MARFI-987180 format. One record per residue: residue in one letter; z negated, y negated, x negated of N, C-alpha, C, O in turn; residue number from 1. Coordinates in Angstrom, 3 decimals, padded with zeros to 6 digits. Example, Ala and Ser with C-alpha at 12.3 -4.5 7.8 and 13.67 -1.06 7.14 Angstrom:
# residues 2
SITE | a | -007.800 | 005.690 | -013.190 | -007.800 | 004.500 | -012.300 | -007.800 | 003.300 | -013.200 | -008.465 | 003.319 | -014.236 | 1
SITE | s | -007.080 | 002.250 | -012.850 | -007.140 | 001.060 | -013.670 | -007.870 | -000.030 | -012.900 | -008.039 | -001.138 | -013.409 | 2
//
This chain:
# residues 101
SITE | a | 033.163 | -018.773 | 064.702 | 032.683 | -017.530 | 064.146 | 031.831 | -016.775 | 065.156 | 031.863 | -015.545 | 065.208 | 1
SITE | a | 031.063 | -017.520 | 065.966 | 030.195 | -016.873 | 066.945 | 031.018 | -016.156 | 068.015 | 030.643 | -015.075 | 068.468 | 2
SITE | i | 032.129 | -016.753 | 068.415 | 032.975 | -016.132 | 069.439 | 033.573 | -014.836 | 068.915 | 033.611 | -013.836 | 069.632 | 3
SITE | e | 034.038 | -014.844 | 067.680 | 034.599 | -013.626 | 067.092 | 033.538 | -012.536 | 067.003 | 033.835 | -011.360 | 067.212 | 4
SITE | e | 032.298 | -012.923 | 066.694 | 031.206 | -011.949 | 066.611 | 030.912 | -011.342 | 067.984 | 030.690 | -010.137 | 068.100 | 5
SITE | l | 030.911 | -012.181 | 069.020 | 030.693 | -011.670 | 070.373 | 031.818 | -010.734 | 070.794 | 031.566 | -009.702 | 071.416 | 6
SITE | k | 033.062 | -011.089 | 070.460 | 034.194 | -010.219 | 070.785 | 034.082 | -008.891 | 070.051 | 034.357 | -007.840 | 070.629 | 7
SITE | a | 033.681 | -008.929 | 068.784 | 033.538 | -007.700 | 067.997 | 032.442 | -006.812 | 068.574 | 032.539 | -005.586 | 068.516 | 8
SITE | d | 031.395 | -007.429 | 069.133 | 030.304 | -006.663 | 069.744 | 030.649 | -006.197 | 071.156 | 029.877 | -005.460 | 071.770 | 9
SITE | g | 031.812 | -006.623 | 071.678 | 032.224 | -006.228 | 073.023 | 031.510 | -006.996 | 074.121 | 031.504 | -006.564 | 075.274 | 10
SITE | l | 030.909 | -008.125 | 073.782 | 030.162 | -008.901 | 074.768 | 030.940 | -010.086 | 075.308 | 030.504 | -010.711 | 076.275 | 11
SITE | e | 032.058 | -010.408 | 074.724 | 032.856 | -011.555 | 075.151 | 034.313 | -011.134 | 075.223 | 034.813 | -010.414 | 074.358 | 12
SITE | g | 034.988 | -011.596 | 076.276 | 036.401 | -011.268 | 076.421 | 037.192 | -012.511 | 076.767 | 036.823 | -013.624 | 076.392 | 13
SITE | d | 038.277 | -012.312 | 077.480 | 039.112 | -013.432 | 077.892 | 038.324 | -014.372 | 078.795 | 037.468 | -013.931 | 079.561 | 14
SITE | i | 038.613 | -015.665 | 078.704 | 037.926 | -016.657 | 079.525 | 038.331 | -016.505 | 080.988 | 037.482 | -016.580 | 081.876 | 15
SITE | v | 039.598 | -016.297 | 081.241 | 040.094 | -016.143 | 082.602 | 040.148 | -014.658 | 082.937 | 040.809 | -013.894 | 082.234 | 16
SITE | p | 039.461 | -014.234 | 084.003 | 039.496 | -012.818 | 084.352 | 040.900 | -012.373 | 084.746 | 041.659 | -013.136 | 085.345 | 17
SITE | s | 041.232 | -011.157 | 084.410 | 042.557 | -010.634 | 084.744 | 042.645 | -010.219 | 086.204 | 043.721 | -009.864 | 086.683 | 18
SITE | a | 041.528 | -010.259 | 086.914 | 041.516 | -009.838 | 088.311 | 041.869 | -010.971 | 089.274 | 041.780 | -010.785 | 090.488 | 19
SITE | l | 042.263 | -012.131 | 088.768 | 042.621 | -013.233 | 089.655 | 043.886 | -012.896 | 090.439 | 044.763 | -012.172 | 089.967 | 20
SITE | l | 043.951 | -013.436 | 091.632 | 045.122 | -013.195 | 092.468 | 046.324 | -013.946 | 091.910 | 046.176 | -014.965 | 091.235 | 21
SITE | d | 047.494 | -013.437 | 092.196 | 048.711 | -014.087 | 091.729 | 048.963 | -015.412 | 092.443 | 049.605 | -016.308 | 091.894 | 22
SITE | e | 048.457 | -015.530 | 093.666 | 048.696 | -016.738 | 094.443 | 047.370 | -017.314 | 094.913 | 046.477 | -016.577 | 095.330 | 23
SITE | e | 047.247 | -018.617 | 094.845 | 046.029 | -019.301 | 095.266 | 045.875 | -019.240 | 096.782 | 046.860 | -019.321 | 097.516 | 24
SITE | d | 044.639 | -019.096 | 097.247 | 044.345 | -019.142 | 098.677 | 044.591 | -020.570 | 099.160 | 043.945 | -021.503 | 098.684 | 25
SITE | q | 045.501 | -020.743 | 100.081 | 045.915 | -022.069 | 100.535 | 045.071 | -022.609 | 101.697 | 045.364 | -023.686 | 102.215 | 26
SITE | t | 044.029 | -021.877 | 102.112 | 043.257 | -022.260 | 103.291 | 042.631 | -023.643 | 103.173 | 042.688 | -024.423 | 104.123 | 27
SITE | h | 042.038 | -023.962 | 102.035 | 041.284 | -025.210 | 101.912 | 041.818 | -026.147 | 100.836 | 041.098 | -027.044 | 100.397 | 28
SITE | n | 043.046 | -025.963 | 100.404 | 043.517 | -026.787 | 099.289 | 043.881 | -028.218 | 099.690 | 044.162 | -029.037 | 098.814 | 29
SITE | h | 043.886 | -028.543 | 100.981 | 044.121 | -029.919 | 101.422 | 042.930 | -030.430 | 102.232 | 043.094 | -031.236 | 103.147 | 30
SITE | t | 041.726 | -029.955 | 101.887 | 040.518 | -030.347 | 102.599 | 039.509 | -030.910 | 101.616 | 039.247 | -030.316 | 100.570 | 31
SITE | i | 038.945 | -032.058 | 101.957 | 037.855 | -032.637 | 101.181 | 036.584 | -032.458 | 102.000 | 036.529 | -032.853 | 103.164 | 32
SITE | w | 035.572 | -031.865 | 101.393 | 034.306 | -031.618 | 102.084 | 033.352 | -032.783 | 101.850 | 033.167 | -033.223 | 100.715 | 33
SITE | h | 032.756 | -033.275 | 102.915 | 031.750 | -034.342 | 102.824 | 030.432 | -033.698 | 102.395 | 029.755 | -033.064 | 103.203 | 34
SITE | l | 030.071 | -033.862 | 101.120 | 028.853 | -033.255 | 100.583 | 027.922 | -034.304 | 099.986 | 027.051 | -033.972 | 099.182 | 35
SITE | s | 028.094 | -035.550 | 100.365 | 027.260 | -036.613 | 099.811 | 026.548 | -037.354 | 100.938 | 026.842 | -037.153 | 102.117 | 36
SITE | d | 025.620 | -038.203 | 100.558 | 024.890 | -039.000 | 101.539 | 025.746 | -040.173 | 102.005 | 026.561 | -040.705 | 101.251 | 37
SITE | g | 025.547 | -040.559 | 103.243 | 026.238 | -041.730 | 103.771 | 027.609 | -041.408 | 104.329 | 028.194 | -040.375 | 104.005 | 38
SITE | p | 028.126 | -042.303 | 105.176 | 029.406 | -042.072 | 105.847 | 030.620 | -042.615 | 105.106 | 031.742 | -042.462 | 105.588 | 39
SITE | d | 030.433 | -043.246 | 103.948 | 031.545 | -043.931 | 103.290 | 032.620 | -042.996 | 102.745 | 033.757 | -043.423 | 102.550 | 40
SITE | g | 032.292 | -041.756 | 102.501 | 033.280 | -040.837 | 101.953 | 034.463 | -040.628 | 102.879 | 035.584 | -040.414 | 102.416 | 41
SITE | a | 034.227 | -040.689 | 104.178 | 035.302 | -040.467 | 105.147 | 036.310 | -041.610 | 105.170 | 037.435 | -041.430 | 105.634 | 42
SITE | k | 035.923 | -042.774 | 104.678 | 036.851 | -043.917 | 104.685 | 038.037 | -043.638 | 103.778 | 039.180 | -043.917 | 104.143 | 43
SITE | g | 037.778 | -043.095 | 102.617 | 038.838 | -042.664 | 101.718 | 039.845 | -043.746 | 101.389 | 039.618 | -044.929 | 101.645 | 44
SITE | a | 040.930 | -043.334 | 100.835 | 042.023 | -044.240 | 100.487 | 043.205 | -043.944 | 101.397 | 043.185 | -042.976 | 102.156 | 45
SITE | s | 044.224 | -044.772 | 101.321 | 045.378 | -044.602 | 102.205 | 046.139 | -043.312 | 101.913 | 046.820 | -042.786 | 102.793 | 46
SITE | w | 046.032 | -042.794 | 100.686 | 046.769 | -041.577 | 100.340 | 046.242 | -040.352 | 101.065 | 046.947 | -039.347 | 101.153 | 47
SITE | t | 045.006 | -040.403 | 101.595 | 044.443 | -039.206 | 102.219 | 045.222 | -038.794 | 103.461 | 045.448 | -037.603 | 103.673 | 48
SITE | t | 045.631 | -039.735 | 104.273 | 046.382 | -039.377 | 105.475 | 047.851 | -039.136 | 105.153 | 048.492 | -038.289 | 105.775 | 49
SITE | d | 048.386 | -039.874 | 104.187 | 049.794 | -039.703 | 103.829 | 050.054 | -038.332 | 103.205 | 051.134 | -037.767 | 103.381 | 50
SITE | a | 049.092 | -037.803 | 102.491 | 049.275 | -036.521 | 101.809 | 048.852 | -035.338 | 102.672 | 048.905 | -034.195 | 102.218 | 51
SITE | g | 048.435 | -035.594 | 103.902 | 048.014 | -034.505 | 104.775 | 046.648 | -033.950 | 104.408 | 046.365 | -032.776 | 104.647 | 52
SITE | i | 045.808 | -034.786 | 103.831 | 044.473 | -034.356 | 103.424 | 043.521 | -034.505 | 104.601 | 043.485 | -035.548 | 105.255 | 53
SITE | e | 042.758 | -033.465 | 104.864 | 041.773 | -033.486 | 105.942 | 040.392 | -033.717 | 105.333 | 040.050 | -033.110 | 104.318 | 54
SITE | y | 039.598 | -034.594 | 105.951 | 038.235 | -034.849 | 105.495 | 037.297 | -034.128 | 106.448 | 037.232 | -034.469 | 107.629 | 55
SITE | l | 036.579 | -033.149 | 105.955 | 035.683 | -032.331 | 106.769 | 034.287 | -032.937 | 106.703 | 033.607 | -032.837 | 105.682 | 56
SITE | m | 033.859 | -033.575 | 107.812 | 032.602 | -034.319 | 107.820 | 031.377 | -033.410 | 107.812 | 030.401 | -033.734 | 107.135 | 57
SITE | d | 031.379 | -032.304 | 108.521 | 030.232 | -031.390 | 108.586 | 030.650 | -029.991 | 108.144 | 030.772 | -029.097 | 108.981 | 58
SITE | p | 030.870 | -029.786 | 106.860 | 031.319 | -028.468 | 106.403 | 030.217 | -027.418 | 106.502 | 029.040 | -027.719 | 106.306 | 59
SITE | e | 030.606 | -026.209 | 106.803 | 029.692 | -025.063 | 106.857 | 029.973 | -024.179 | 105.650 | 031.121 | -024.080 | 105.217 | 60
SITE | p | 028.948 | -023.536 | 105.100 | 029.169 | -022.643 | 103.953 | 030.107 | -021.492 | 104.315 | 030.097 | -021.004 | 105.445 | 61
SITE | l | 030.899 | -021.075 | 103.362 | 031.799 | -019.944 | 103.559 | 031.110 | -018.696 | 103.014 | 030.821 | -018.624 | 101.819 | 62
SITE | g | 030.849 | -017.728 | 103.859 | 030.211 | -016.499 | 103.399 | 028.706 | -016.622 | 103.345 | 028.133 | -017.661 | 103.674 | 63
SITE | g | 028.079 | -015.543 | 102.923 | 026.624 | -015.494 | 102.838 | 026.120 | -015.915 | 101.476 | 026.867 | -016.462 | 100.664 | 64
SITE | p | 024.846 | -015.656 | 101.231 | 024.281 | -016.005 | 099.926 | 024.960 | -015.233 | 098.804 | 025.326 | -014.070 | 098.972 | 65
SITE | g | 025.121 | -015.874 | 097.686 | 025.751 | -015.235 | 096.540 | 024.824 | -014.240 | 095.866 | 023.601 | -014.373 | 095.929 | 66
SITE | t | 025.404 | -013.256 | 095.230 | 024.628 | -012.281 | 094.476 | 025.266 | -012.129 | 093.108 | 026.470 | -012.323 | 092.939 | 67
SITE | a | 024.463 | -011.788 | 092.165 | 024.968 | -011.574 | 090.813 | 024.176 | -010.444 | 090.172 | 022.992 | -010.269 | 090.465 | 68
SITE | p | 024.814 | -009.684 | 089.311 | 024.078 | -008.615 | 088.628 | 023.098 | -009.207 | 087.621 | 023.236 | -010.361 | 087.216 | 69
SITE | k | 022.112 | -008.414 | 087.220 | 021.174 | -008.861 | 086.195 | 021.945 | -009.075 | 084.899 | 022.883 | -008.332 | 084.610 | 70
SITE | p | 021.566 | -010.075 | 084.120 | 022.279 | -010.340 | 082.871 | 022.061 | -009.238 | 081.847 | 021.039 | -008.552 | 081.858 | 71
SITE | d | 023.027 | -009.080 | 080.973 | 022.916 | -008.120 | 079.884 | 021.861 | -008.635 | 078.912 | 022.027 | -009.726 | 078.366 | 72
SITE | p | 020.778 | -007.890 | 078.676 | 019.721 | -008.361 | 077.779 | 020.214 | -008.644 | 076.361 | 019.587 | -009.414 | 075.633 | 73
SITE | a | 021.320 | -008.037 | 075.965 | 021.854 | -008.285 | 074.628 | 022.437 | -009.690 | 074.511 | 022.578 | -010.215 | 073.406 | 74
SITE | l | 022.775 | -010.298 | 075.643 | 023.360 | -011.637 | 075.623 | 022.318 | -012.744 | 075.699 | 022.497 | -013.807 | 075.105 | 75
SITE | f | 021.238 | -012.504 | 076.419 | 020.271 | -013.560 | 076.684 | 018.890 | -013.151 | 076.205 | 018.265 | -012.269 | 076.794 | 76
SITE | g | 018.412 | -013.777 | 075.153 | 017.090 | -013.471 | 074.632 | 015.974 | -013.976 | 075.521 | 014.825 | -013.570 | 075.350 | 77
SITE | t | 016.284 | -014.865 | 076.480 | 015.249 | -015.416 | 077.351 | 015.046 | -014.585 | 078.603 | 014.119 | -014.857 | 079.365 | 78
SITE | y | 015.874 | -013.590 | 078.841 | 015.734 | -012.763 | 080.039 | 014.578 | -011.796 | 079.838 | 014.570 | -011.022 | 078.881 | 79
SITE | a | 013.612 | -011.840 | 080.729 | 012.453 | -010.954 | 080.636 | 012.397 | -010.094 | 081.892 | 011.998 | -010.588 | 082.946 | 80
SITE | p | 012.785 | -008.818 | 081.815 | 012.802 | -007.976 | 083.011 | 011.416 | -007.740 | 083.600 | 011.305 | -007.260 | 084.728 | 81
SITE | l | 010.359 | -008.066 | 082.860 | 009.009 | -007.897 | 083.382 | 008.528 | -009.141 | 084.118 | 007.361 | -009.223 | 084.502 | 82
SITE | q | 009.422 | -010.113 | 084.318 | 009.073 | -011.318 | 085.058 | 010.066 | -011.525 | 086.191 | 011.232 | -011.143 | 086.098 | 83
SITE | d | 009.574 | -012.142 | 087.269 | 010.484 | -012.479 | 088.357 | 011.127 | -013.837 | 088.064 | 010.946 | -014.389 | 086.978 | 84
SITE | a | 011.869 | -014.367 | 089.018 | 012.608 | -015.607 | 088.797 | 011.690 | -016.803 | 088.552 | 012.112 | -017.783 | 087.937 | 85
SITE | k | 010.457 | -016.739 | 089.016 | 009.520 | -017.849 | 088.828 | 008.739 | -017.717 | 087.526 | 007.906 | -018.572 | 087.223 | 86
SITE | g | 008.989 | -016.665 | 086.752 | 008.277 | -016.477 | 085.497 | 006.954 | -015.765 | 085.655 | 006.170 | -015.699 | 084.709 | 87
SITE | k | 006.692 | -015.228 | 086.837 | 005.453 | -014.500 | 087.093 | 005.629 | -013.048 | 086.671 | 006.704 | -012.472 | 086.841 | 88
SITE | a | 004.577 | -012.459 | 086.123 | 004.628 | -011.052 | 085.730 | 004.743 | -010.185 | 086.974 | 004.211 | -010.530 | 088.029 | 89
SITE | k | 005.441 | -009.056 | 086.850 | 005.583 | -008.151 | 087.989 | 005.425 | -006.712 | 087.516 | 005.479 | -006.426 | 086.319 | 90
SITE | g | 005.233 | -005.821 | 088.465 | 005.152 | -004.389 | 088.167 | 003.986 | -004.048 | 087.262 | 002.880 | -004.559 | 087.440 | 91
SITE | k | 004.238 | -003.174 | 086.283 | 003.196 | -002.718 | 085.360 | 002.637 | -003.866 | 084.529 | 001.447 | -003.881 | 084.212 | 92
SITE | a | 003.480 | -004.822 | 084.176 | 003.008 | -005.968 | 083.398 | 001.973 | -006.763 | 084.191 | 001.002 | -007.258 | 083.619 | 93
SITE | k | 002.174 | -006.887 | 085.497 | 001.226 | -007.605 | 086.344 | -000.087 | -006.841 | 086.432 | -001.158 | -007.447 | 086.403 | 94
SITE | a | -000.019 | -005.512 | 086.541 | -001.225 | -004.693 | 086.621 | -002.054 | -004.826 | 085.347 | -003.278 | -004.937 | 085.413 | 95
SITE | v | -001.399 | -004.817 | 084.196 | -002.110 | -004.966 | 082.920 | -002.737 | -006.353 | 082.828 | -003.873 | -006.497 | 082.377 | 96
SITE | k | -002.004 | -007.360 | 083.250 | -002.511 | -008.730 | 083.206 | -003.745 | -008.868 | 084.094 | -004.734 | -009.483 | 083.696 | 97
SITE | n | -003.685 | -008.295 | 085.299 | -004.807 | -008.381 | 086.232 | -006.009 | -007.583 | 085.734 | -007.152 | -007.949 | 086.007 | 98
SITE | k | -005.758 | -006.498 | 085.009 | -006.832 | -005.652 | 084.492 | -007.635 | -006.393 | 083.428 | -008.839 | -006.174 | 083.287 | 99
SITE | k | -006.963 | -007.277 | 082.674 | -007.621 | -008.028 | 081.603 | -008.569 | -009.089 | 082.159 | -009.467 | -009.536 | 081.446 | 100
SITE | k | -008.391 | -009.500 | 083.406 | -009.220 | -010.570 | 083.997 | -010.629 | -010.119 | 084.253 | -011.447 | -010.896 | 084.744 | 101
//
């Protein structure tokens, strides 16, 4: 019932975006990235070499830092635009808070 209500309010749509590409990017589909502690991940199983799987021991991030738009306040009751990511007051709210001290 909640999903139907969100759809009726225009806040929820299809789970899979329609903007996906028709074909998957094949650049890294046969690569396993070493993202854990210790060297044991590279040992792998016998299927890794037979299937043409490459184990990348020192992977580098692809692209820069991610960005995302601010959330829709209608969706998240916990989003407070007068606070920064650490929960500290900012802007006019900070000035009022400091004035009370």
